[in-house]
MARLO-377470 format. One record per residue (C-alpha): residue in one letter; x negated, y negated, z negated. Coordinates in steps of 0.05 Angstrom, whole numbers, plus 5000, padded with zeros to 4 digits. Layout:
% MARLO-377470
<rec><keti>A</keti><xx>X</xx><yy>Y</yy><zz>Z</zz></rec>
...
END
This chain:
% MARLO-377470
<rec><keti>X</keti><xx>0808</xx><yy>4068</yy><zz>5143</zz></rec>
<rec><keti>X</keti><xx>0835</xx><yy>4103</yy><zz>5082</zz></rec>
<rec><keti>X</keti><xx>0903</xx><yy>4112</yy><zz>5115</zz></rec>
<rec><keti>X</keti><xx>0870</xx><yy>4147</yy><zz>5173</zz></rec>
<rec><keti>X</keti><xx>0833</xx><yy>4193</yy><zz>5125</zz></rec>
<rec><keti>X</keti><xx>0897</xx><yy>4209</yy><zz>5088</zz></rec>
<rec><keti>X</keti><xx>0933</xx><yy>4226</yy><zz>5153</zz></rec>
<rec><keti>X</keti><xx>0875</xx><yy>4268</yy><zz>5177</zz></rec>
<rec><keti>X</keti><xx>0872</xx><yy>4304</yy><zz>5111</zz></rec>
<rec><keti>X</keti><xx>0947</xx><yy>4317</yy><zz>5111</zz></rec>
<rec><keti>X</keti><xx>0944</xx><yy>4342</yy><zz>5183</zz></rec>
<rec><keti>X</keti><xx>0886</xx><yy>4388</yy><zz>5167</zz></rec>
<rec><keti>X</keti><xx>0923</xx><yy>4416</yy><zz>5106</zz></rec>
<rec><keti>X</keti><xx>0985</xx><yy>4430</yy><zz>5148</zz></rec>
<rec><keti>X</keti><xx>0943</xx><yy>4464</yy><zz>5203</zz></rec>
<rec><keti>X</keti><xx>0906</xx><yy>4506</yy><zz>5152</zz></rec>
<rec><keti>X</keti><xx>0971</xx><yy>4528</yy><zz>5120</zz></rec>
<rec><keti>X</keti><xx>1002</xx><yy>4547</yy><zz>5187</zz></rec>
<rec><keti>X</keti><xx>0939</xx><yy>4586</yy><zz>5206</zz></rec>
<rec><keti>X</keti><xx>0939</xx><yy>4623</yy><zz>5140</zz></rec>
<rec><keti>X</keti><xx>1012</xx><yy>4641</yy><zz>5146</zz></rec>
<rec><keti>X</keti><xx>1002</xx><yy>4667</yy><zz>5216</zz></rec>
<rec><keti>X</keti><xx>0942</xx><yy>4708</yy><zz>5193</zz></rec>
<rec><keti>X</keti><xx>0981</xx><yy>4739</yy><zz>5136</zz></rec>
<rec><keti>X</keti><xx>1040</xx><yy>4754</yy><zz>5181</zz></rec>
<rec><keti>X</keti><xx>0994</xx><yy>4788</yy><zz>5231</zz></rec>
<rec><keti>X</keti><xx>0960</xx><yy>4829</yy><zz>5177</zz></rec>
<rec><keti>X</keti><xx>1025</xx><yy>4851</yy><zz>5146</zz></rec>
<rec><keti>X</keti><xx>1053</xx><yy>4868</yy><zz>5214</zz></rec>
<rec><keti>X</keti><xx>0991</xx><yy>4912</yy><zz>5228</zz></rec>
<rec><keti>X</keti><xx>0997</xx><yy>4948</yy><zz>5161</zz></rec>
<rec><keti>X</keti><xx>1072</xx><yy>4957</yy><zz>5166</zz></rec>
<rec><keti>X</keti><xx>1065</xx><yy>4982</yy><zz>5237</zz></rec>
<rec><keti>X</keti><xx>1014</xx><yy>5034</yy><zz>5214</zz></rec>
<rec><keti>X</keti><xx>1058</xx><yy>5056</yy><zz>5157</zz></rec>
<rec><keti>X</keti><xx>1122</xx><yy>5061</yy><zz>5196</zz></rec>
<rec><keti>X</keti><xx>1105</xx><yy>5082</yy><zz>5266</zz></rec>
<rec><keti>X</keti><xx>1039</xx><yy>5121</yy><zz>5259</zz></rec>
<rec><keti>X</keti><xx>1048</xx><yy>5196</yy><zz>5259</zz></rec>
<rec><keti>X</keti><xx>1007</xx><yy>5233</yy><zz>5206</zz></rec>
<rec><keti>X</keti><xx>1003</xx><yy>5308</yy><zz>5222</zz></rec>
<rec><keti>X</keti><xx>1003</xx><yy>5353</yy><zz>5160</zz></rec>
<rec><keti>X</keti><xx>1002</xx><yy>5428</yy><zz>5147</zz></rec>
<rec><keti>X</keti><xx>1045</xx><yy>5468</yy><zz>5099</zz></rec>
<rec><keti>X</keti><xx>1032</xx><yy>5538</yy><zz>5073</zz></rec>
<rec><keti>X</keti><xx>1081</xx><yy>5592</yy><zz>5056</zz></rec>
<rec><keti>X</keti><xx>1059</xx><yy>5652</yy><zz>5015</zz></rec>
<rec><keti>X</keti><xx>1110</xx><yy>5706</yy><zz>5025</zz></rec>
<rec><keti>X</keti><xx>1091</xx><yy>5776</yy><zz>5005</zz></rec>
<rec><keti>X</keti><xx>1119</xx><yy>5845</yy><zz>4992</zz></rec>
<rec><keti>X</keti><xx>1077</xx><yy>5885</yy><zz>4944</zz></rec>
<rec><keti>X</keti><xx>1091</xx><yy>5957</yy><zz>4924</zz></rec>
<rec><keti>X</keti><xx>1057</xx><yy>5975</yy><zz>4859</zz></rec>
<rec><keti>X</keti><xx>1052</xx><yy>6049</yy><zz>4842</zz></rec>
<rec><keti>X</keti><xx>1021</xx><yy>6087</yy><zz>4785</zz></rec>
<rec><keti>X</keti><xx>0985</xx><yy>6151</yy><zz>4806</zz></rec>
<rec><keti>X</keti><xx>1003</xx><yy>6220</yy><zz>4781</zz></rec>
<rec><keti>X</keti><xx>0942</xx><yy>6242</yy><zz>4742</zz></rec>
<rec><keti>X</keti><xx>0956</xx><yy>6298</yy><zz>4693</zz></rec>
<rec><keti>X</keti><xx>0890</xx><yy>6293</yy><zz>4654</zz></rec>
<rec><keti>X</keti><xx>0880</xx><yy>6218</yy><zz>4666</zz></rec>
<rec><keti>X</keti><xx>0810</xx><yy>6228</yy><zz>4693</zz></rec>
<rec><keti>X</keti><xx>0820</xx><yy>6180</yy><zz>4752</zz></rec>
<rec><keti>X</keti><xx>0828</xx><yy>6235</yy><zz>4804</zz></rec>
<rec><keti>X</keti><xx>0899</xx><yy>6236</yy><zz>4828</zz></rec>
<rec><keti>X</keti><xx>0939</xx><yy>6301</yy><zz>4832</zz></rec>
<rec><keti>X</keti><xx>0951</xx><yy>6326</yy><zz>4903</zz></rec>
<rec><keti>X</keti><xx>1018</xx><yy>6347</yy><zz>4930</zz></rec>
<rec><keti>X</keti><xx>1009</xx><yy>6417</yy><zz>4956</zz></rec>
<rec><keti>X</keti><xx>1057</xx><yy>6407</yy><zz>5013</zz></rec>
<rec><keti>X</keti><xx>1034</xx><yy>6340</yy><zz>5041</zz></rec>
<rec><keti>X</keti><xx>0963</xx><yy>6346</yy><zz>5015</zz></rec>
<rec><keti>X</keti><xx>0967</xx><yy>6273</yy><zz>4995</zz></rec>
<rec><keti>X</keti><xx>0958</xx><yy>6237</yy><zz>4929</zz></rec>
<rec><keti>X</keti><xx>1019</xx><yy>6234</yy><zz>4884</zz></rec>
<rec><keti>X</keti><xx>1048</xx><yy>6170</yy><zz>4855</zz></rec>
<rec><keti>X</keti><xx>1103</xx><yy>6151</yy><zz>4806</zz></rec>
<rec><keti>X</keti><xx>1135</xx><yy>6091</yy><zz>4772</zz></rec>
<rec><keti>X</keti><xx>1140</xx><yy>6051</yy><zz>4837</zz></rec>
<rec><keti>X</keti><xx>1163</xx><yy>5979</yy><zz>4834</zz></rec>
<rec><keti>X</keti><xx>1174</xx><yy>5930</yy><zz>4890</zz></rec>
<rec><keti>X</keti><xx>1147</xx><yy>5859</yy><zz>4879</zz></rec>
<rec><keti>X</keti><xx>1179</xx><yy>5815</yy><zz>4931</zz></rec>
<rec><keti>X</keti><xx>1173</xx><yy>5739</yy><zz>4931</zz></rec>
<rec><keti>X</keti><xx>1196</xx><yy>5714</yy><zz>4999</zz></rec>
<rec><keti>X</keti><xx>1190</xx><yy>5640</yy><zz>4981</zz></rec>
<rec><keti>X</keti><xx>1130</xx><yy>5644</yy><zz>4934</zz></rec>
<rec><keti>X</keti><xx>1176</xx><yy>5611</yy><zz>4883</zz></rec>
<rec><keti>X</keti><xx>1159</xx><yy>5651</yy><zz>4822</zz></rec>
<rec><keti>X</keti><xx>1096</xx><yy>5658</yy><zz>4781</zz></rec>
<rec><keti>X</keti><xx>1123</xx><yy>5712</yy><zz>4735</zz></rec>
<rec><keti>X</keti><xx>1143</xx><yy>5769</yy><zz>4782</zz></rec>
<rec><keti>X</keti><xx>1173</xx><yy>5838</yy><zz>4769</zz></rec>
<rec><keti>X</keti><xx>1122</xx><yy>5879</yy><zz>4732</zz></rec>
<rec><keti>X</keti><xx>1104</xx><yy>5950</yy><zz>4710</zz></rec>
<rec><keti>X</keti><xx>1095</xx><yy>5965</yy><zz>4636</zz></rec>
<rec><keti>X</keti><xx>1027</xx><yy>5990</yy><zz>4613</zz></rec>
<rec><keti>X</keti><xx>1040</xx><yy>6048</yy><zz>4566</zz></rec>
<rec><keti>X</keti><xx>1013</xx><yy>6112</yy><zz>4538</zz></rec>
<rec><keti>X</keti><xx>0941</xx><yy>6087</yy><zz>4538</zz></rec>
<rec><keti>X</keti><xx>0890</xx><yy>6129</yy><zz>4501</zz></rec>
<rec><keti>X</keti><xx>0815</xx><yy>6117</yy><zz>4492</zz></rec>
<rec><keti>X</keti><xx>0773</xx><yy>6142</yy><zz>4551</zz></rec>
<rec><keti>X</keti><xx>0834</xx><yy>6155</yy><zz>4594</zz></rec>
<rec><keti>X</keti><xx>0836</xx><yy>6127</yy><zz>4664</zz></rec>
<rec><keti>X</keti><xx>0901</xx><yy>6104</yy><zz>4697</zz></rec>
<rec><keti>X</keti><xx>0901</xx><yy>6095</yy><zz>4772</zz></rec>
<rec><keti>X</keti><xx>0945</xx><yy>6048</yy><zz>4812</zz></rec>
<rec><keti>X</keti><xx>0958</xx><yy>6035</yy><zz>4886</zz></rec>
<rec><keti>X</keti><xx>0979</xx><yy>5969</yy><zz>4917</zz></rec>
<rec><keti>X</keti><xx>1011</xx><yy>5966</yy><zz>4985</zz></rec>
<rec><keti>X</keti><xx>1012</xx><yy>5893</yy><zz>5008</zz></rec>
<rec><keti>X</keti><xx>1048</xx><yy>5860</yy><zz>5066</zz></rec>
<rec><keti>X</keti><xx>1033</xx><yy>5787</yy><zz>5078</zz></rec>
<rec><keti>X</keti><xx>1092</xx><yy>5753</yy><zz>5114</zz></rec>
<rec><keti>X</keti><xx>1068</xx><yy>5683</yy><zz>5098</zz></rec>
<rec><keti>X</keti><xx>1030</xx><yy>5632</yy><zz>5138</zz></rec>
<rec><keti>X</keti><xx>0961</xx><yy>5637</yy><zz>5107</zz></rec>
<rec><keti>X</keti><xx>0910</xx><yy>5691</yy><zz>5092</zz></rec>
<rec><keti>X</keti><xx>0911</xx><yy>5706</yy><zz>5018</zz></rec>
<rec><keti>X</keti><xx>0875</xx><yy>5741</yy><zz>4961</zz></rec>
<rec><keti>X</keti><xx>0905</xx><yy>5788</yy><zz>4910</zz></rec>
<rec><keti>X</keti><xx>0911</xx><yy>5766</yy><zz>4838</zz></rec>
<rec><keti>X</keti><xx>0930</xx><yy>5815</yy><zz>4783</zz></rec>
<rec><keti>X</keti><xx>0972</xx><yy>5789</yy><zz>4725</zz></rec>
<rec><keti>X</keti><xx>0976</xx><yy>5813</yy><zz>4654</zz></rec>
<rec><keti>X</keti><xx>1032</xx><yy>5785</yy><zz>4612</zz></rec>
<rec><keti>X</keti><xx>1068</xx><yy>5796</yy><zz>4546</zz></rec>
<rec><keti>X</keti><xx>1120</xx><yy>5763</yy><zz>4504</zz></rec>
<rec><keti>X</keti><xx>1071</xx><yy>5755</yy><zz>4446</zz></rec>
<rec><keti>X</keti><xx>0998</xx><yy>5739</yy><zz>4438</zz></rec>
<rec><keti>X</keti><xx>0992</xx><yy>5797</yy><zz>4388</zz></rec>
<rec><keti>X</keti><xx>1008</xx><yy>5848</yy><zz>4442</zz></rec>
<rec><keti>X</keti><xx>0958</xx><yy>5817</yy><zz>4490</zz></rec>
<rec><keti>X</keti><xx>0902</xx><yy>5834</yy><zz>4442</zz></rec>
<rec><keti>X</keti><xx>0905</xx><yy>5903</yy><zz>4473</zz></rec>
<rec><keti>X</keti><xx>0869</xx><yy>5873</yy><zz>4533</zz></rec>
<rec><keti>X</keti><xx>0806</xx><yy>5870</yy><zz>4488</zz></rec>
<rec><keti>X</keti><xx>0803</xx><yy>5946</yy><zz>4495</zz></rec>
<rec><keti>X</keti><xx>0813</xx><yy>5951</yy><zz>4570</zz></rec>
<rec><keti>X</keti><xx>0771</xx><yy>5948</yy><zz>4632</zz></rec>
<rec><keti>X</keti><xx>0796</xx><yy>5947</yy><zz>4704</zz></rec>
<rec><keti>X</keti><xx>0757</xx><yy>5967</yy><zz>4766</zz></rec>
<rec><keti>X</keti><xx>0770</xx><yy>5970</yy><zz>4840</zz></rec>
<rec><keti>X</keti><xx>0763</xx><yy>6038</yy><zz>4872</zz></rec>
<rec><keti>X</keti><xx>0761</xx><yy>6066</yy><zz>4942</zz></rec>
<rec><keti>X</keti><xx>0789</xx><yy>6135</yy><zz>4957</zz></rec>
<rec><keti>X</keti><xx>0753</xx><yy>6164</yy><zz>5018</zz></rec>
<rec><keti>X</keti><xx>0778</xx><yy>6214</yy><zz>5069</zz></rec>
<rec><keti>X</keti><xx>0755</xx><yy>6272</yy><zz>5024</zz></rec>
<rec><keti>X</keti><xx>0797</xx><yy>6245</yy><zz>4966</zz></rec>
<rec><keti>X</keti><xx>0734</xx><yy>6225</yy><zz>4929</zz></rec>
<rec><keti>X</keti><xx>0742</xx><yy>6166</yy><zz>4881</zz></rec>
<rec><keti>X</keti><xx>0686</xx><yy>6115</yy><zz>4892</zz></rec>
<rec><keti>X</keti><xx>0686</xx><yy>6066</yy><zz>4834</zz></rec>
<rec><keti>X</keti><xx>0669</xx><yy>5992</yy><zz>4835</zz></rec>
<rec><keti>X</keti><xx>0646</xx><yy>5947</yy><zz>4779</zz></rec>
<rec><keti>X</keti><xx>0685</xx><yy>5942</yy><zz>4714</zz></rec>
<rec><keti>X</keti><xx>0719</xx><yy>5877</yy><zz>4694</zz></rec>
<rec><keti>X</keti><xx>0729</xx><yy>5869</yy><zz>4619</zz></rec>
<rec><keti>X</keti><xx>0800</xx><yy>5844</yy><zz>4611</zz></rec>
<rec><keti>X</keti><xx>0786</xx><yy>5812</yy><zz>4544</zz></rec>
<rec><keti>X</keti><xx>0746</xx><yy>5758</yy><zz>4581</zz></rec>
<rec><keti>X</keti><xx>0803</xx><yy>5734</yy><zz>4625</zz></rec>
<rec><keti>X</keti><xx>0825</xx><yy>5662</yy><zz>4625</zz></rec>
<rec><keti>X</keti><xx>0894</xx><yy>5644</yy><zz>4600</zz></rec>
<rec><keti>X</keti><xx>0942</xx><yy>5612</yy><zz>4649</zz></rec>
<rec><keti>X</keti><xx>0946</xx><yy>5537</yy><zz>4640</zz></rec>
<rec><keti>X</keti><xx>1021</xx><yy>5533</yy><zz>4651</zz></rec>
<rec><keti>X</keti><xx>1053</xx><yy>5597</yy><zz>4626</zz></rec>
<rec><keti>X</keti><xx>1045</xx><yy>5622</yy><zz>4556</zz></rec>
<rec><keti>X</keti><xx>1017</xx><yy>5693</yy><zz>4545</zz></rec>
<rec><keti>X</keti><xx>0998</xx><yy>5702</yy><zz>4618</zz></rec>
<rec><keti>X</keti><xx>0929</xx><yy>5722</yy><zz>4641</zz></rec>
<rec><keti>X</keti><xx>0901</xx><yy>5734</yy><zz>4710</zz></rec>
<rec><keti>X</keti><xx>0844</xx><yy>5777</yy><zz>4736</zz></rec>
<rec><keti>X</keti><xx>0810</xx><yy>5777</yy><zz>4804</zz></rec>
<rec><keti>X</keti><xx>0774</xx><yy>5842</yy><zz>4807</zz></rec>
<rec><keti>X</keti><xx>0795</xx><yy>5865</yy><zz>4876</zz></rec>
<rec><keti>X</keti><xx>0740</xx><yy>5828</yy><zz>4913</zz></rec>
<rec><keti>X</keti><xx>0681</xx><yy>5850</yy><zz>4955</zz></rec>
<rec><keti>X</keti><xx>0628</xx><yy>5837</yy><zz>4903</zz></rec>
<rec><keti>X</keti><xx>0661</xx><yy>5884</yy><zz>4853</zz></rec>
<rec><keti>X</keti><xx>0655</xx><yy>5943</yy><zz>4901</zz></rec>
<rec><keti>X</keti><xx>0579</xx><yy>5941</yy><zz>4897</zz></rec>
<rec><keti>X</keti><xx>0546</xx><yy>5989</yy><zz>4946</zz></rec>
<rec><keti>X</keti><xx>0611</xx><yy>6022</yy><zz>4968</zz></rec>
<rec><keti>X</keti><xx>0617</xx><yy>6019</yy><zz>5044</zz></rec>
<rec><keti>X</keti><xx>0685</xx><yy>5989</yy><zz>5060</zz></rec>
<rec><keti>X</keti><xx>0723</xx><yy>5975</yy><zz>5124</zz></rec>
<rec><keti>X</keti><xx>0714</xx><yy>5906</yy><zz>5152</zz></rec>
<rec><keti>X</keti><xx>0755</xx><yy>5852</yy><zz>5116</zz></rec>
<rec><keti>X</keti><xx>0779</xx><yy>5904</yy><zz>5066</zz></rec>
<rec><keti>X</keti><xx>0799</xx><yy>5855</yy><zz>5012</zz></rec>
<rec><keti>X</keti><xx>0830</xx><yy>5802</yy><zz>5058</zz></rec>
<rec><keti>X</keti><xx>0906</xx><yy>5802</yy><zz>5063</zz></rec>
<rec><keti>X</keti><xx>0916</xx><yy>5773</yy><zz>5131</zz></rec>
<rec><keti>X</keti><xx>0981</xx><yy>5743</yy><zz>5158</zz></rec>
<rec><keti>X</keti><xx>0990</xx><yy>5798</yy><zz>5210</zz></rec>
<rec><keti>X</keti><xx>1048</xx><yy>5832</yy><zz>5173</zz></rec>
<rec><keti>X</keti><xx>1009</xx><yy>5897</yy><zz>5171</zz></rec>
<rec><keti>X</keti><xx>1008</xx><yy>5935</yy><zz>5104</zz></rec>
<rec><keti>X</keti><xx>0942</xx><yy>5939</yy><zz>5067</zz></rec>
<rec><keti>X</keti><xx>0926</xx><yy>5990</yy><zz>5013</zz></rec>
<rec><keti>X</keti><xx>0885</xx><yy>5976</yy><zz>4951</zz></rec>
<rec><keti>X</keti><xx>0869</xx><yy>6020</yy><zz>4892</zz></rec>
<rec><keti>X</keti><xx>0847</xx><yy>6002</yy><zz>4822</zz></rec>
<rec><keti>X</keti><xx>0840</xx><yy>6034</yy><zz>4753</zz></rec>
<rec><keti>X</keti><xx>0853</xx><yy>6012</yy><zz>4682</zz></rec>
<rec><keti>X</keti><xx>0815</xx><yy>6047</yy><zz>4626</zz></rec>
<rec><keti>X</keti><xx>0819</xx><yy>6041</yy><zz>4551</zz></rec>
<rec><keti>X</keti><xx>0750</xx><yy>6039</yy><zz>4521</zz></rec>
<rec><keti>X</keti><xx>0727</xx><yy>6077</yy><zz>4461</zz></rec>
<rec><keti>X</keti><xx>0706</xx><yy>6038</yy><zz>4399</zz></rec>
<rec><keti>X</keti><xx>0632</xx><yy>6048</yy><zz>4417</zz></rec>
<rec><keti>X</keti><xx>0644</xx><yy>6020</yy><zz>4487</zz></rec>
<rec><keti>X</keti><xx>0684</xx><yy>5961</yy><zz>4461</zz></rec>
<rec><keti>X</keti><xx>0625</xx><yy>5941</yy><zz>4416</zz></rec>
<rec><keti>X</keti><xx>0585</xx><yy>5924</yy><zz>4478</zz></rec>
<rec><keti>X</keti><xx>0636</xx><yy>5870</yy><zz>4495</zz></rec>
<rec><keti>X</keti><xx>0661</xx><yy>5853</yy><zz>4424</zz></rec>
<rec><keti>X</keti><xx>0603</xx><yy>5866</yy><zz>4375</zz></rec>
<rec><keti>X</keti><xx>0642</xx><yy>5834</yy><zz>4318</zz></rec>
<rec><keti>X</keti><xx>0704</xx><yy>5877</yy><zz>4325</zz></rec>
<rec><keti>X</keti><xx>0716</xx><yy>5922</yy><zz>4265</zz></rec>
<rec><keti>X</keti><xx>0741</xx><yy>5993</yy><zz>4271</zz></rec>
<rec><keti>X</keti><xx>0805</xx><yy>5973</yy><zz>4235</zz></rec>
<rec><keti>X</keti><xx>0818</xx><yy>5919</yy><zz>4287</zz></rec>
<rec><keti>X</keti><xx>0804</xx><yy>5968</yy><zz>4343</zz></rec>
<rec><keti>X</keti><xx>0854</xx><yy>6018</yy><zz>4315</zz></rec>
<rec><keti>X</keti><xx>0906</xx><yy>5964</yy><zz>4306</zz></rec>
<rec><keti>X</keti><xx>0900</xx><yy>5943</yy><zz>4379</zz></rec>
<rec><keti>X</keti><xx>0896</xx><yy>6014</yy><zz>4405</zz></rec>
<rec><keti>X</keti><xx>0962</xx><yy>6031</yy><zz>4370</zz></rec>
<rec><keti>X</keti><xx>0997</xx><yy>5982</yy><zz>4416</zz></rec>
<rec><keti>X</keti><xx>0974</xx><yy>6019</yy><zz>4477</zz></rec>
<rec><keti>X</keti><xx>0990</xx><yy>6088</yy><zz>4450</zz></rec>
<rec><keti>X</keti><xx>1060</xx><yy>6066</yy><zz>4429</zz></rec>
<rec><keti>X</keti><xx>1110</xx><yy>6077</yy><zz>4485</zz></rec>
<rec><keti>X</keti><xx>1143</xx><yy>6011</yy><zz>4465</zz></rec>
<rec><keti>X</keti><xx>1082</xx><yy>5970</yy><zz>4484</zz></rec>
<rec><keti>X</keti><xx>1096</xx><yy>5904</yy><zz>4518</zz></rec>
<rec><keti>X</keti><xx>1037</xx><yy>5892</yy><zz>4564</zz></rec>
<rec><keti>X</keti><xx>1060</xx><yy>5883</yy><zz>4635</zz></rec>
<rec><keti>X</keti><xx>1022</xx><yy>5887</yy><zz>4700</zz></rec>
<rec><keti>X</keti><xx>1041</xx><yy>5849</yy><zz>4763</zz></rec>
<rec><keti>X</keti><xx>1011</xx><yy>5824</yy><zz>4828</zz></rec>
<rec><keti>X</keti><xx>1016</xx><yy>5761</yy><zz>4870</zz></rec>
<rec><keti>X</keti><xx>0980</xx><yy>5729</yy><zz>4929</zz></rec>
<rec><keti>X</keti><xx>0943</xx><yy>5664</yy><zz>4927</zz></rec>
<rec><keti>X</keti><xx>0918</xx><yy>5625</yy><zz>4987</zz></rec>
<rec><keti>X</keti><xx>0843</xx><yy>5625</yy><zz>4999</zz></rec>
<rec><keti>X</keti><xx>0846</xx><yy>5560</yy><zz>5039</zz></rec>
<rec><keti>X</keti><xx>0909</xx><yy>5520</yy><zz>5048</zz></rec>
<rec><keti>X</keti><xx>0875</xx><yy>5478</yy><zz>5101</zz></rec>
<rec><keti>X</keti><xx>0880</xx><yy>5533</yy><zz>5153</zz></rec>
<rec><keti>X</keti><xx>0953</xx><yy>5548</yy><zz>5142</zz></rec>
<rec><keti>X</keti><xx>0999</xx><yy>5539</yy><zz>5201</zz></rec>
<rec><keti>X</keti><xx>1074</xx><yy>5544</yy><zz>5209</zz></rec>
<rec><keti>X</keti><xx>1097</xx><yy>5605</yy><zz>5248</zz></rec>
<rec><keti>X</keti><xx>1115</xx><yy>5593</yy><zz>5321</zz></rec>
<rec><keti>X</keti><xx>1178</xx><yy>5620</yy><zz>5352</zz></rec>
END
């Protein structure tokens, strides 16, 4: 009787082992088949932009640009071309901020062409080689503006540049996002004014940078002394200042990006 039990037990063990091996083989085959042969569609995004940054000609720095008497159009100077066809750089060519004086307003124009594969937003960069120079940002505000057909400057909401967040990867780089719809307040804008679409069409944007007086700065920095204010202001007045202004595009939603079709 015991021999029969031993044979039966041995046979059952062999059968169980074979079944388990077959089950594991089948399971592995299913997983490996999914990993090797299953197609997983994915989407990539390319942010390729051409941005022309120009500083306006404004003799008295009141924010109202001088008009060319021949063309009857606003005048600009200090043009730079910021081109990043592969979105490979984070520090792009930049324009120096210089000759800043308290209460003066400096006006800039951006002409943006989005040749990428995703709709994007504009991000303004402020950078310097030293943290000391960047303290000048504590005296500056930036605002979006809209110049209407009568050359009237309609101003949006101020963004205090001293409150910007430092870039997590690059030292002495700060970014500001003040060219958005909410900053324009009650200004009536064309539809999708702040969206840089992937249609390859140029979009124009205007903004201003103003150096605050000491009394104005105290509303943002109540603990700043007059001596500190003057020390920071000297950097902006000095023509050798090292604050740089640049622009780049960032994707609003990478999930909607699509490769271009030929």
